[in-house]
NUKE-852733 format. One record per residue: residue in three letters; x, y, z of N, C-alpha, C in turn. Coordinates in nm, 3 decimals. Example, Ala and Ser with C-alpha at 12.3 -4.5 7.8 and 13.67 -1.06 7.14 Angstrom:
2
NODE  aa     npx     npy     npz    capx    capy    capz     cpx     cpy     cpz
NODE ala   1.319  -0.569   0.780   1.230  -0.450   0.780   1.320  -0.330   0.780
NODE ser   1.285  -0.225   0.708   1.367  -0.106   0.714   1.290   0.003   0.787
//
This chain:
154
NODE  aa     npx     npy     npz    capx    capy    capz     cpx     cpy     cpz
NODE met  10.625  11.307   9.591  10.647  11.165   9.571  10.639  11.133   9.422
NODE lys  10.725  11.042   9.381  10.725  10.994   9.243  10.680  10.849   9.243
NODE phe  10.603  10.813   9.142  10.554  10.677   9.126  10.619  10.620   8.999
NODE ile  10.704  10.521   9.016  10.780  10.463   8.906  10.726  10.323   8.877
NODE glu  10.675  10.302   8.757  10.620  10.173   8.717  10.727  10.093   8.644
NODE thr  10.735   9.963   8.673  10.834   9.878   8.608  10.792   9.731   8.615
NODE lys  10.841   9.654   8.520  10.821   9.509   8.524  10.943   9.439   8.581
NODE asn  11.056   9.509   8.581  11.181   9.451   8.630  11.243   9.542   8.735
NODE leu  11.285   9.483   8.843  11.349   9.558   8.952  11.500   9.543   8.943
NODE ser  11.569   9.654   8.966  11.716   9.648   8.969  11.761   9.587   9.102
NODE val  11.887   9.553   9.112  11.943   9.498   9.235  11.925   9.598   9.349
NODE ile  11.950   9.725   9.323  11.937   9.829   9.425  11.792   9.843   9.469
NODE glu  11.698   9.836   9.374  11.556   9.845   9.409  11.513   9.725   9.493
NODE lys  11.560   9.606   9.457  11.528   9.486   9.535  11.581   9.499   9.678
NODE gln  11.702   9.551   9.692  11.760   9.568   9.826  11.679   9.666   9.908
NODE ala  11.631   9.774   9.846  11.550   9.873   9.918  11.416   9.814   9.960
NODE ile  11.355   9.734   9.872  11.226   9.672   9.905  11.245   9.566  10.014
NODE phe  11.354   9.491  10.007  11.390   9.393  10.111  11.397   9.463  10.248
NODE lys  11.464   9.576  10.252  11.476   9.652  10.377  11.339   9.702  10.424
NODE leu  11.260   9.755  10.332  11.126   9.805  10.364  11.037   9.691  10.414
NODE trp  11.044   9.578  10.347  10.966   9.458  10.386  10.997   9.422  10.531
NODE asn  11.126   9.408  10.562  11.166   9.366  10.696  11.138   9.472  10.802
NODE gln  11.130   9.597  10.761  11.102   9.707  10.853  10.954   9.721  10.883
NODE glu  10.867   9.701  10.784  10.724   9.731  10.800  10.633   9.612  10.822
NODE tyr  10.670   9.495  10.771  10.586   9.377  10.793  10.620   9.315  10.928
NODE pro  10.534   9.226  10.979  10.565   9.159  11.105  10.698   9.083  11.098
NODE lys  10.762   9.073  11.212  10.891   9.004  11.224  10.883   8.861  11.172
NODE ser  10.768   8.796  11.191  10.752   8.658  11.147  10.760   8.643  10.995
NODE leu  10.741   8.752  10.920  10.748   8.748  10.775  10.882   8.799  10.722
NODE ala  10.971   8.839  10.810  11.100   8.895  10.768  11.186   8.789  10.701
NODE tyr  11.261   8.836  10.604  11.360   8.751  10.537  11.496   8.778  10.600
NODE ser  11.568   8.672  10.632  11.699   8.691  10.694  11.807   8.719  10.591
NODE lys  11.786   8.674  10.468  11.887   8.692  10.363  11.822   8.749  10.238
NODE met  11.896   8.831  10.169  11.850   8.889  10.044  11.815   8.780   9.943
NODE glu  11.890   8.671   9.942  11.865   8.562   9.849  11.726   8.502   9.868
NODE glu  11.681   8.495   9.993  11.547   8.442  10.022  11.440   8.535   9.966
NODE phe  11.461   8.665   9.981  11.365   8.762   9.928  11.364   8.757   9.776
NODE glu  11.481   8.746   9.714  11.488   8.735   9.568  11.416   8.609   9.519
NODE ala  11.426   8.501   9.593  11.355   8.377   9.557  11.204   8.401   9.560
NODE tyr  11.156   8.476   9.660  11.014   8.513   9.666  10.976   8.593   9.541
NODE leu  11.053   8.696   9.509  11.023   8.779   9.393  11.025   8.698   9.264
NODE asn  11.119   8.606   9.253  11.130   8.525   9.131  11.012   8.432   9.110
NODE lys  10.940   8.400   9.217  10.822   8.315   9.206  10.698   8.390   9.159
NODE leu  10.704   8.524   9.158  10.589   8.603   9.117  10.578   8.599   8.964
NODE ser  10.467   8.549   8.915  10.446   8.536   8.771  10.379   8.663   8.715
NODE glu  10.431   8.710   8.602  10.376   8.828   8.535  10.368   8.948   8.630
NODE ser  10.473   8.970   8.704  10.472   9.077   8.805  10.485   9.216   8.744
NODE tyr  10.423   9.309   8.811  10.422   9.451   8.775  10.445   9.526   8.905
NODE his  10.535   9.624   8.904  10.572   9.694   9.026  10.553   9.844   9.012
NODE val  10.519   9.907   9.122  10.520  10.053   9.132  10.603  10.087   9.255
NODE leu  10.705  10.169   9.233  10.791  10.215   9.342  10.752  10.357   9.378
NODE val  10.744  10.384   9.506  10.717  10.520   9.554  10.850  10.576   9.604
NODE lys  10.894  10.685   9.539  11.023  10.744   9.573  11.005  10.888   9.617
NODE asp  11.089  10.930   9.711  11.089  11.069   9.754  11.180  11.152   9.663
NODE glu  11.200  11.277   9.697  11.281  11.367   9.614  11.428  11.325   9.607
NODE leu  11.474  11.242   9.700  11.612  11.192   9.698  11.622  11.054   9.633
NODE asp  11.513  11.009   9.572  11.502  10.877   9.509  11.509  10.761   9.608
NODE thr  11.479  10.787   9.734  11.470  10.681   9.833  11.336  10.610   9.815
NODE ile  11.337  10.478   9.810  11.214  10.402   9.795  11.144  10.394   9.931
NODE leu  11.025  10.453   9.936  10.945  10.455  10.059  10.819  10.369  10.048
NODE gly  10.795  10.316   9.928  10.677  10.233   9.909  10.695  10.142   9.790
NODE trp  10.624  10.030   9.796  10.628   9.931   9.688  10.492   9.866   9.675
NODE tyr  10.444   9.860   9.552  10.322   9.788   9.518  10.359   9.688   9.410
NODE ser  10.305   9.568   9.416  10.326   9.471   9.311  10.200   9.389   9.293
NODE asp  10.163   9.367   9.167  10.059   9.267   9.142  10.119   9.160   9.052
NODE phe  10.060   9.041   9.061  10.116   8.924   8.994  10.008   8.818   8.982
NODE lys  10.035   8.722   8.896   9.940   8.614   8.874   9.976   8.494   8.961
NODE arg   9.875   8.441   9.030   9.890   8.320   9.111   9.760   8.241   9.101
NODE asp   9.770   8.116   9.061   9.653   8.030   9.049   9.542   8.094   8.966
NODE asn   9.580   8.153   8.852   9.486   8.217   8.759   9.410   8.335   8.818
NODE glu   9.463   8.396   8.923   9.405   8.516   8.982   9.514   8.622   8.991
NODE ile   9.472   8.749   8.996   9.566   8.858   9.016   9.571   8.888   9.166
NODE trp   9.691   8.877   9.222   9.717   8.904   9.363   9.804   9.027   9.373
NODE phe   9.809   9.086   9.491   9.894   9.203   9.508   9.958   9.204   9.646
NODE ala  10.066   9.281   9.655  10.134   9.309   9.782  10.164   9.459   9.782
NODE met  10.160   9.519   9.898  10.189   9.662   9.908  10.252   9.690  10.045
NODE ile  10.358   9.770  10.042  10.426   9.811  10.165  10.454   9.960  10.156
NODE leu  10.420  10.031  10.262  10.453  10.173  10.271  10.532  10.198  10.398
NODE asp  10.639  10.275  10.384  10.714  10.317  10.502  10.618  10.389  10.597
NODE asp  10.636  10.367  10.725  10.549  10.429  10.825  10.540  10.581  10.807
NODE ser  10.645  10.643  10.759  10.648  10.790  10.744  10.554  10.842  10.635
NODE ile  10.510  10.754  10.543  10.420  10.801  10.437  10.281  10.738  10.445
NODE gln  10.254  10.667  10.552  10.120  10.611  10.570  10.023  10.721  10.610
NODE lys   9.896  10.699  10.576   9.786  10.792  10.609   9.801  10.926  10.537
NODE lys   9.860  10.923  10.416   9.876  11.045  10.335   9.814  11.029  10.197
NODE gly   9.735  10.924  10.178   9.668  10.902  10.050   9.750  10.826   9.947
NODE ile   9.872  10.791   9.978   9.959  10.726   9.880   9.913  10.582   9.853
NODE gly   9.874  10.511   9.955   9.823  10.375   9.935   9.698  10.375   9.848
NODE thr   9.611  10.472   9.867   9.490  10.483   9.785   9.527  10.513   9.640
NODE ile   9.625  10.598   9.617   9.672  10.626   9.480   9.722  10.497   9.416
NODE leu   9.802  10.420   9.488   9.854  10.295   9.434   9.741  10.197   9.401
NODE leu   9.643  10.185   9.490   9.532  10.094   9.464   9.447  10.141   9.347
NODE asn   9.423  10.272   9.337   9.343  10.323   9.225   9.413  10.299   9.092
NODE thr   9.545  10.311   9.090   9.623  10.281   8.970   9.609  10.133   8.936
NODE ala   9.617  10.047   9.036   9.604   9.903   9.015   9.465   9.867   8.964
NODE lys   9.364   9.935   9.015   9.226   9.908   8.973   9.203   9.945   8.827
NODE lys   9.277  10.041   8.776   9.266  10.077   8.633   9.329   9.970   8.545
NODE arg   9.427   9.900   8.596   9.500   9.798   8.519   9.436   9.659   8.529
NODE asn   9.360   9.634   8.632   9.310   9.499   8.661   9.159   9.497   8.677
NODE glu   9.101   9.384   8.641   8.956   9.363   8.659   8.924   9.329   8.804
NODE asn   9.020   9.264   8.872   9.002   9.228   9.012   9.138   9.213   9.078
NODE leu   9.138   9.216   9.210   9.261   9.204   9.290   9.232   9.117   9.411
NODE asn   9.329   9.036   9.447   9.320   8.950   9.565   9.439   8.978   9.656
NODE gly   9.416   8.971   9.785   9.526   8.991   9.879   9.501   8.920  10.010
NODE trp   9.609   8.904  10.085   9.603   8.853  10.223   9.627   8.970  10.316
NODE val   9.548   8.980  10.422   9.564   9.087  10.519   9.561   9.029  10.660
NODE ile   9.661   9.065  10.736   9.662   9.028  10.879   9.551   9.110  10.945
NODE asp   9.463   9.043  11.016   9.345   9.110  11.071   9.342   9.113  11.224
NODE his   9.458   9.110  11.285   9.467   9.118  11.431   9.586   9.204  11.469
NODE lys   9.602   9.228  11.598   9.703   9.324  11.644   9.803   9.263  11.741
NODE his   9.852   9.144  11.713   9.949   9.088  11.806  10.079   9.043  11.739
NODE asn  10.107   9.101  11.623  10.232   9.067  11.554  10.336   9.177  11.573
NODE pro  10.447   9.148  11.639  10.551   9.249  11.653  10.632   9.265  11.524
NODE lys  10.676   9.387  11.499  10.766   9.415  11.388  10.909   9.395  11.439
NODE thr  11.006   9.401  11.349  11.145   9.377  11.390  11.194   9.481  11.489
NODE asn  11.134   9.602  11.487  11.177   9.707  11.581  11.106   9.696  11.717
NODE gly  11.019   9.595  11.732  10.950   9.574  11.858  10.811   9.635  11.865
NODE ser  10.780   9.729  11.777  10.645   9.787  11.775  10.547   9.685  11.719
NODE ile  10.419   9.708  11.739  10.316   9.615  11.694  10.271   9.653  11.552
NODE tyr  10.263   9.552  11.466  10.215   9.570  11.329  10.068   9.609  11.333
NODE lys  10.034   9.717  11.263   9.894   9.763  11.258   9.827   9.703  11.134
NODE ser   9.719   9.632  11.156   9.646   9.571  11.046   9.592   9.678  10.952
NODE pro   9.613   9.663  10.821   9.559   9.759  10.725   9.417   9.723  10.677
NODE leu   9.351   9.631  10.746   9.220   9.584  10.702   9.120   9.699  10.682
NODE lys   9.111   9.791  10.776   9.016   9.903  10.762   9.048   9.986  10.638
NODE phe   9.177  10.006  10.611   9.219  10.080  10.492   9.166  10.013  10.365
NODE tyr   9.180   9.881  10.355   9.133   9.811  10.236   8.981   9.813  10.226
NODE met   8.912   9.802  10.337   8.766   9.809  10.336   8.721   9.948  10.287
NODE lys   8.791  10.051  10.330   8.762  10.188  10.287   8.787  10.205  10.137
NODE asn   8.875  10.122  10.081   8.909  10.128   9.940   8.837  10.022   9.857
NODE glu   8.717   9.987   9.900   8.622   9.906   9.824   8.657   9.757   9.812
NODE phe   8.743   9.707   9.899   8.771   9.564   9.900   8.666   9.494   9.984
NODE gln   8.639   9.370   9.950   8.547   9.287  10.027   8.629   9.191  10.112
NODE leu   8.583   9.170  10.231   8.644   9.074  10.322   8.583   8.937  10.294
NODE leu   8.667   8.837  10.279   8.620   8.700  10.261   8.659   8.620  10.386
NODE pro   8.582   8.635  10.495   8.622   8.578  10.624   8.634   8.426  10.624
NODE glu   8.569   8.360  10.530   8.576   8.214  10.525   8.705   8.164  10.459
NODE val   8.782   8.256  10.399   8.907   8.218  10.333   9.023   8.275  10.414
NODE arg   9.092   8.188  10.484   9.201   8.231  10.571   9.330   8.160  10.534
NODE leu   9.438   8.227  10.561   9.572   8.170  10.548   9.623   8.150  10.690
NODE glu   9.637   8.026  10.730   9.681   7.995  10.866   9.811   7.915  10.857
NODE leu   9.922   7.983  10.881  10.053   7.922  10.878  10.123   7.951  11.011
NODE pro  10.228   7.878  11.044  10.300   7.907  11.168  10.352   8.051  11.175
NODE ile  10.380   8.112  11.058  10.437   8.248  11.058  10.334   8.358  11.036
NODE ile  10.210   8.322  10.999  10.111   8.426  10.968   9.969   8.372  10.979
NODE ser   9.880   8.460  11.020   9.736   8.435  11.017   9.675   8.554  10.946
NODE ala   9.608   8.527  10.833   9.554   8.637  10.752   9.422   8.598  10.689
NODE val   9.348   8.698  10.646   9.219   8.678  10.582   9.230   8.730  10.438
NODE lys   9.154   8.670  10.350   9.157   8.712  10.209   9.066   8.832  10.188
NODE ile   9.116   8.925  10.106   9.036   9.039  10.062   9.029   9.034   9.911
NODE tyr   8.922   9.094   9.856   8.897   9.086   9.713   8.833   9.215   9.665
NODE trp   8.876   9.260   9.548   8.815   9.375   9.483   8.784   9.337   9.338
NODE ser   8.669   9.382   9.289   8.630   9.357   9.150   8.559   9.480   9.096
NODE lys   8.578   9.505   8.967   8.511   9.619   8.901   8.363   9.603   8.904
//
């Protein structure tokens, strides 16, 4: 696996991440049009990206951190084929070297279907194993998602 760091994503990279997003996140978070996903990316302030590519340069993972409300937030998606192989931990450890703290939203239940019909598996245990703290009193409750805030600090 190759880890490619960048501040700017090419059109092809955005399309690959769009596909990965819609494939791995719950169906309720899927974007129907590339333009909608690009609008999301354009709202990320001071964004930094790491792409995980295989030997054929296929993007199988994406990590991004960005500034929101004077805090550093992050998003991470890994193709199901590369989960549980230490790649997510590598991405987080790289992020921890660059940042004093990280904030994220994590779905903490098991009733969200993905676009392929399978059930989205909450990564909460993974983040807890990687030294994040659960902030159960801080929740994101929207019609399309229910999530809890996680936080990491040096």
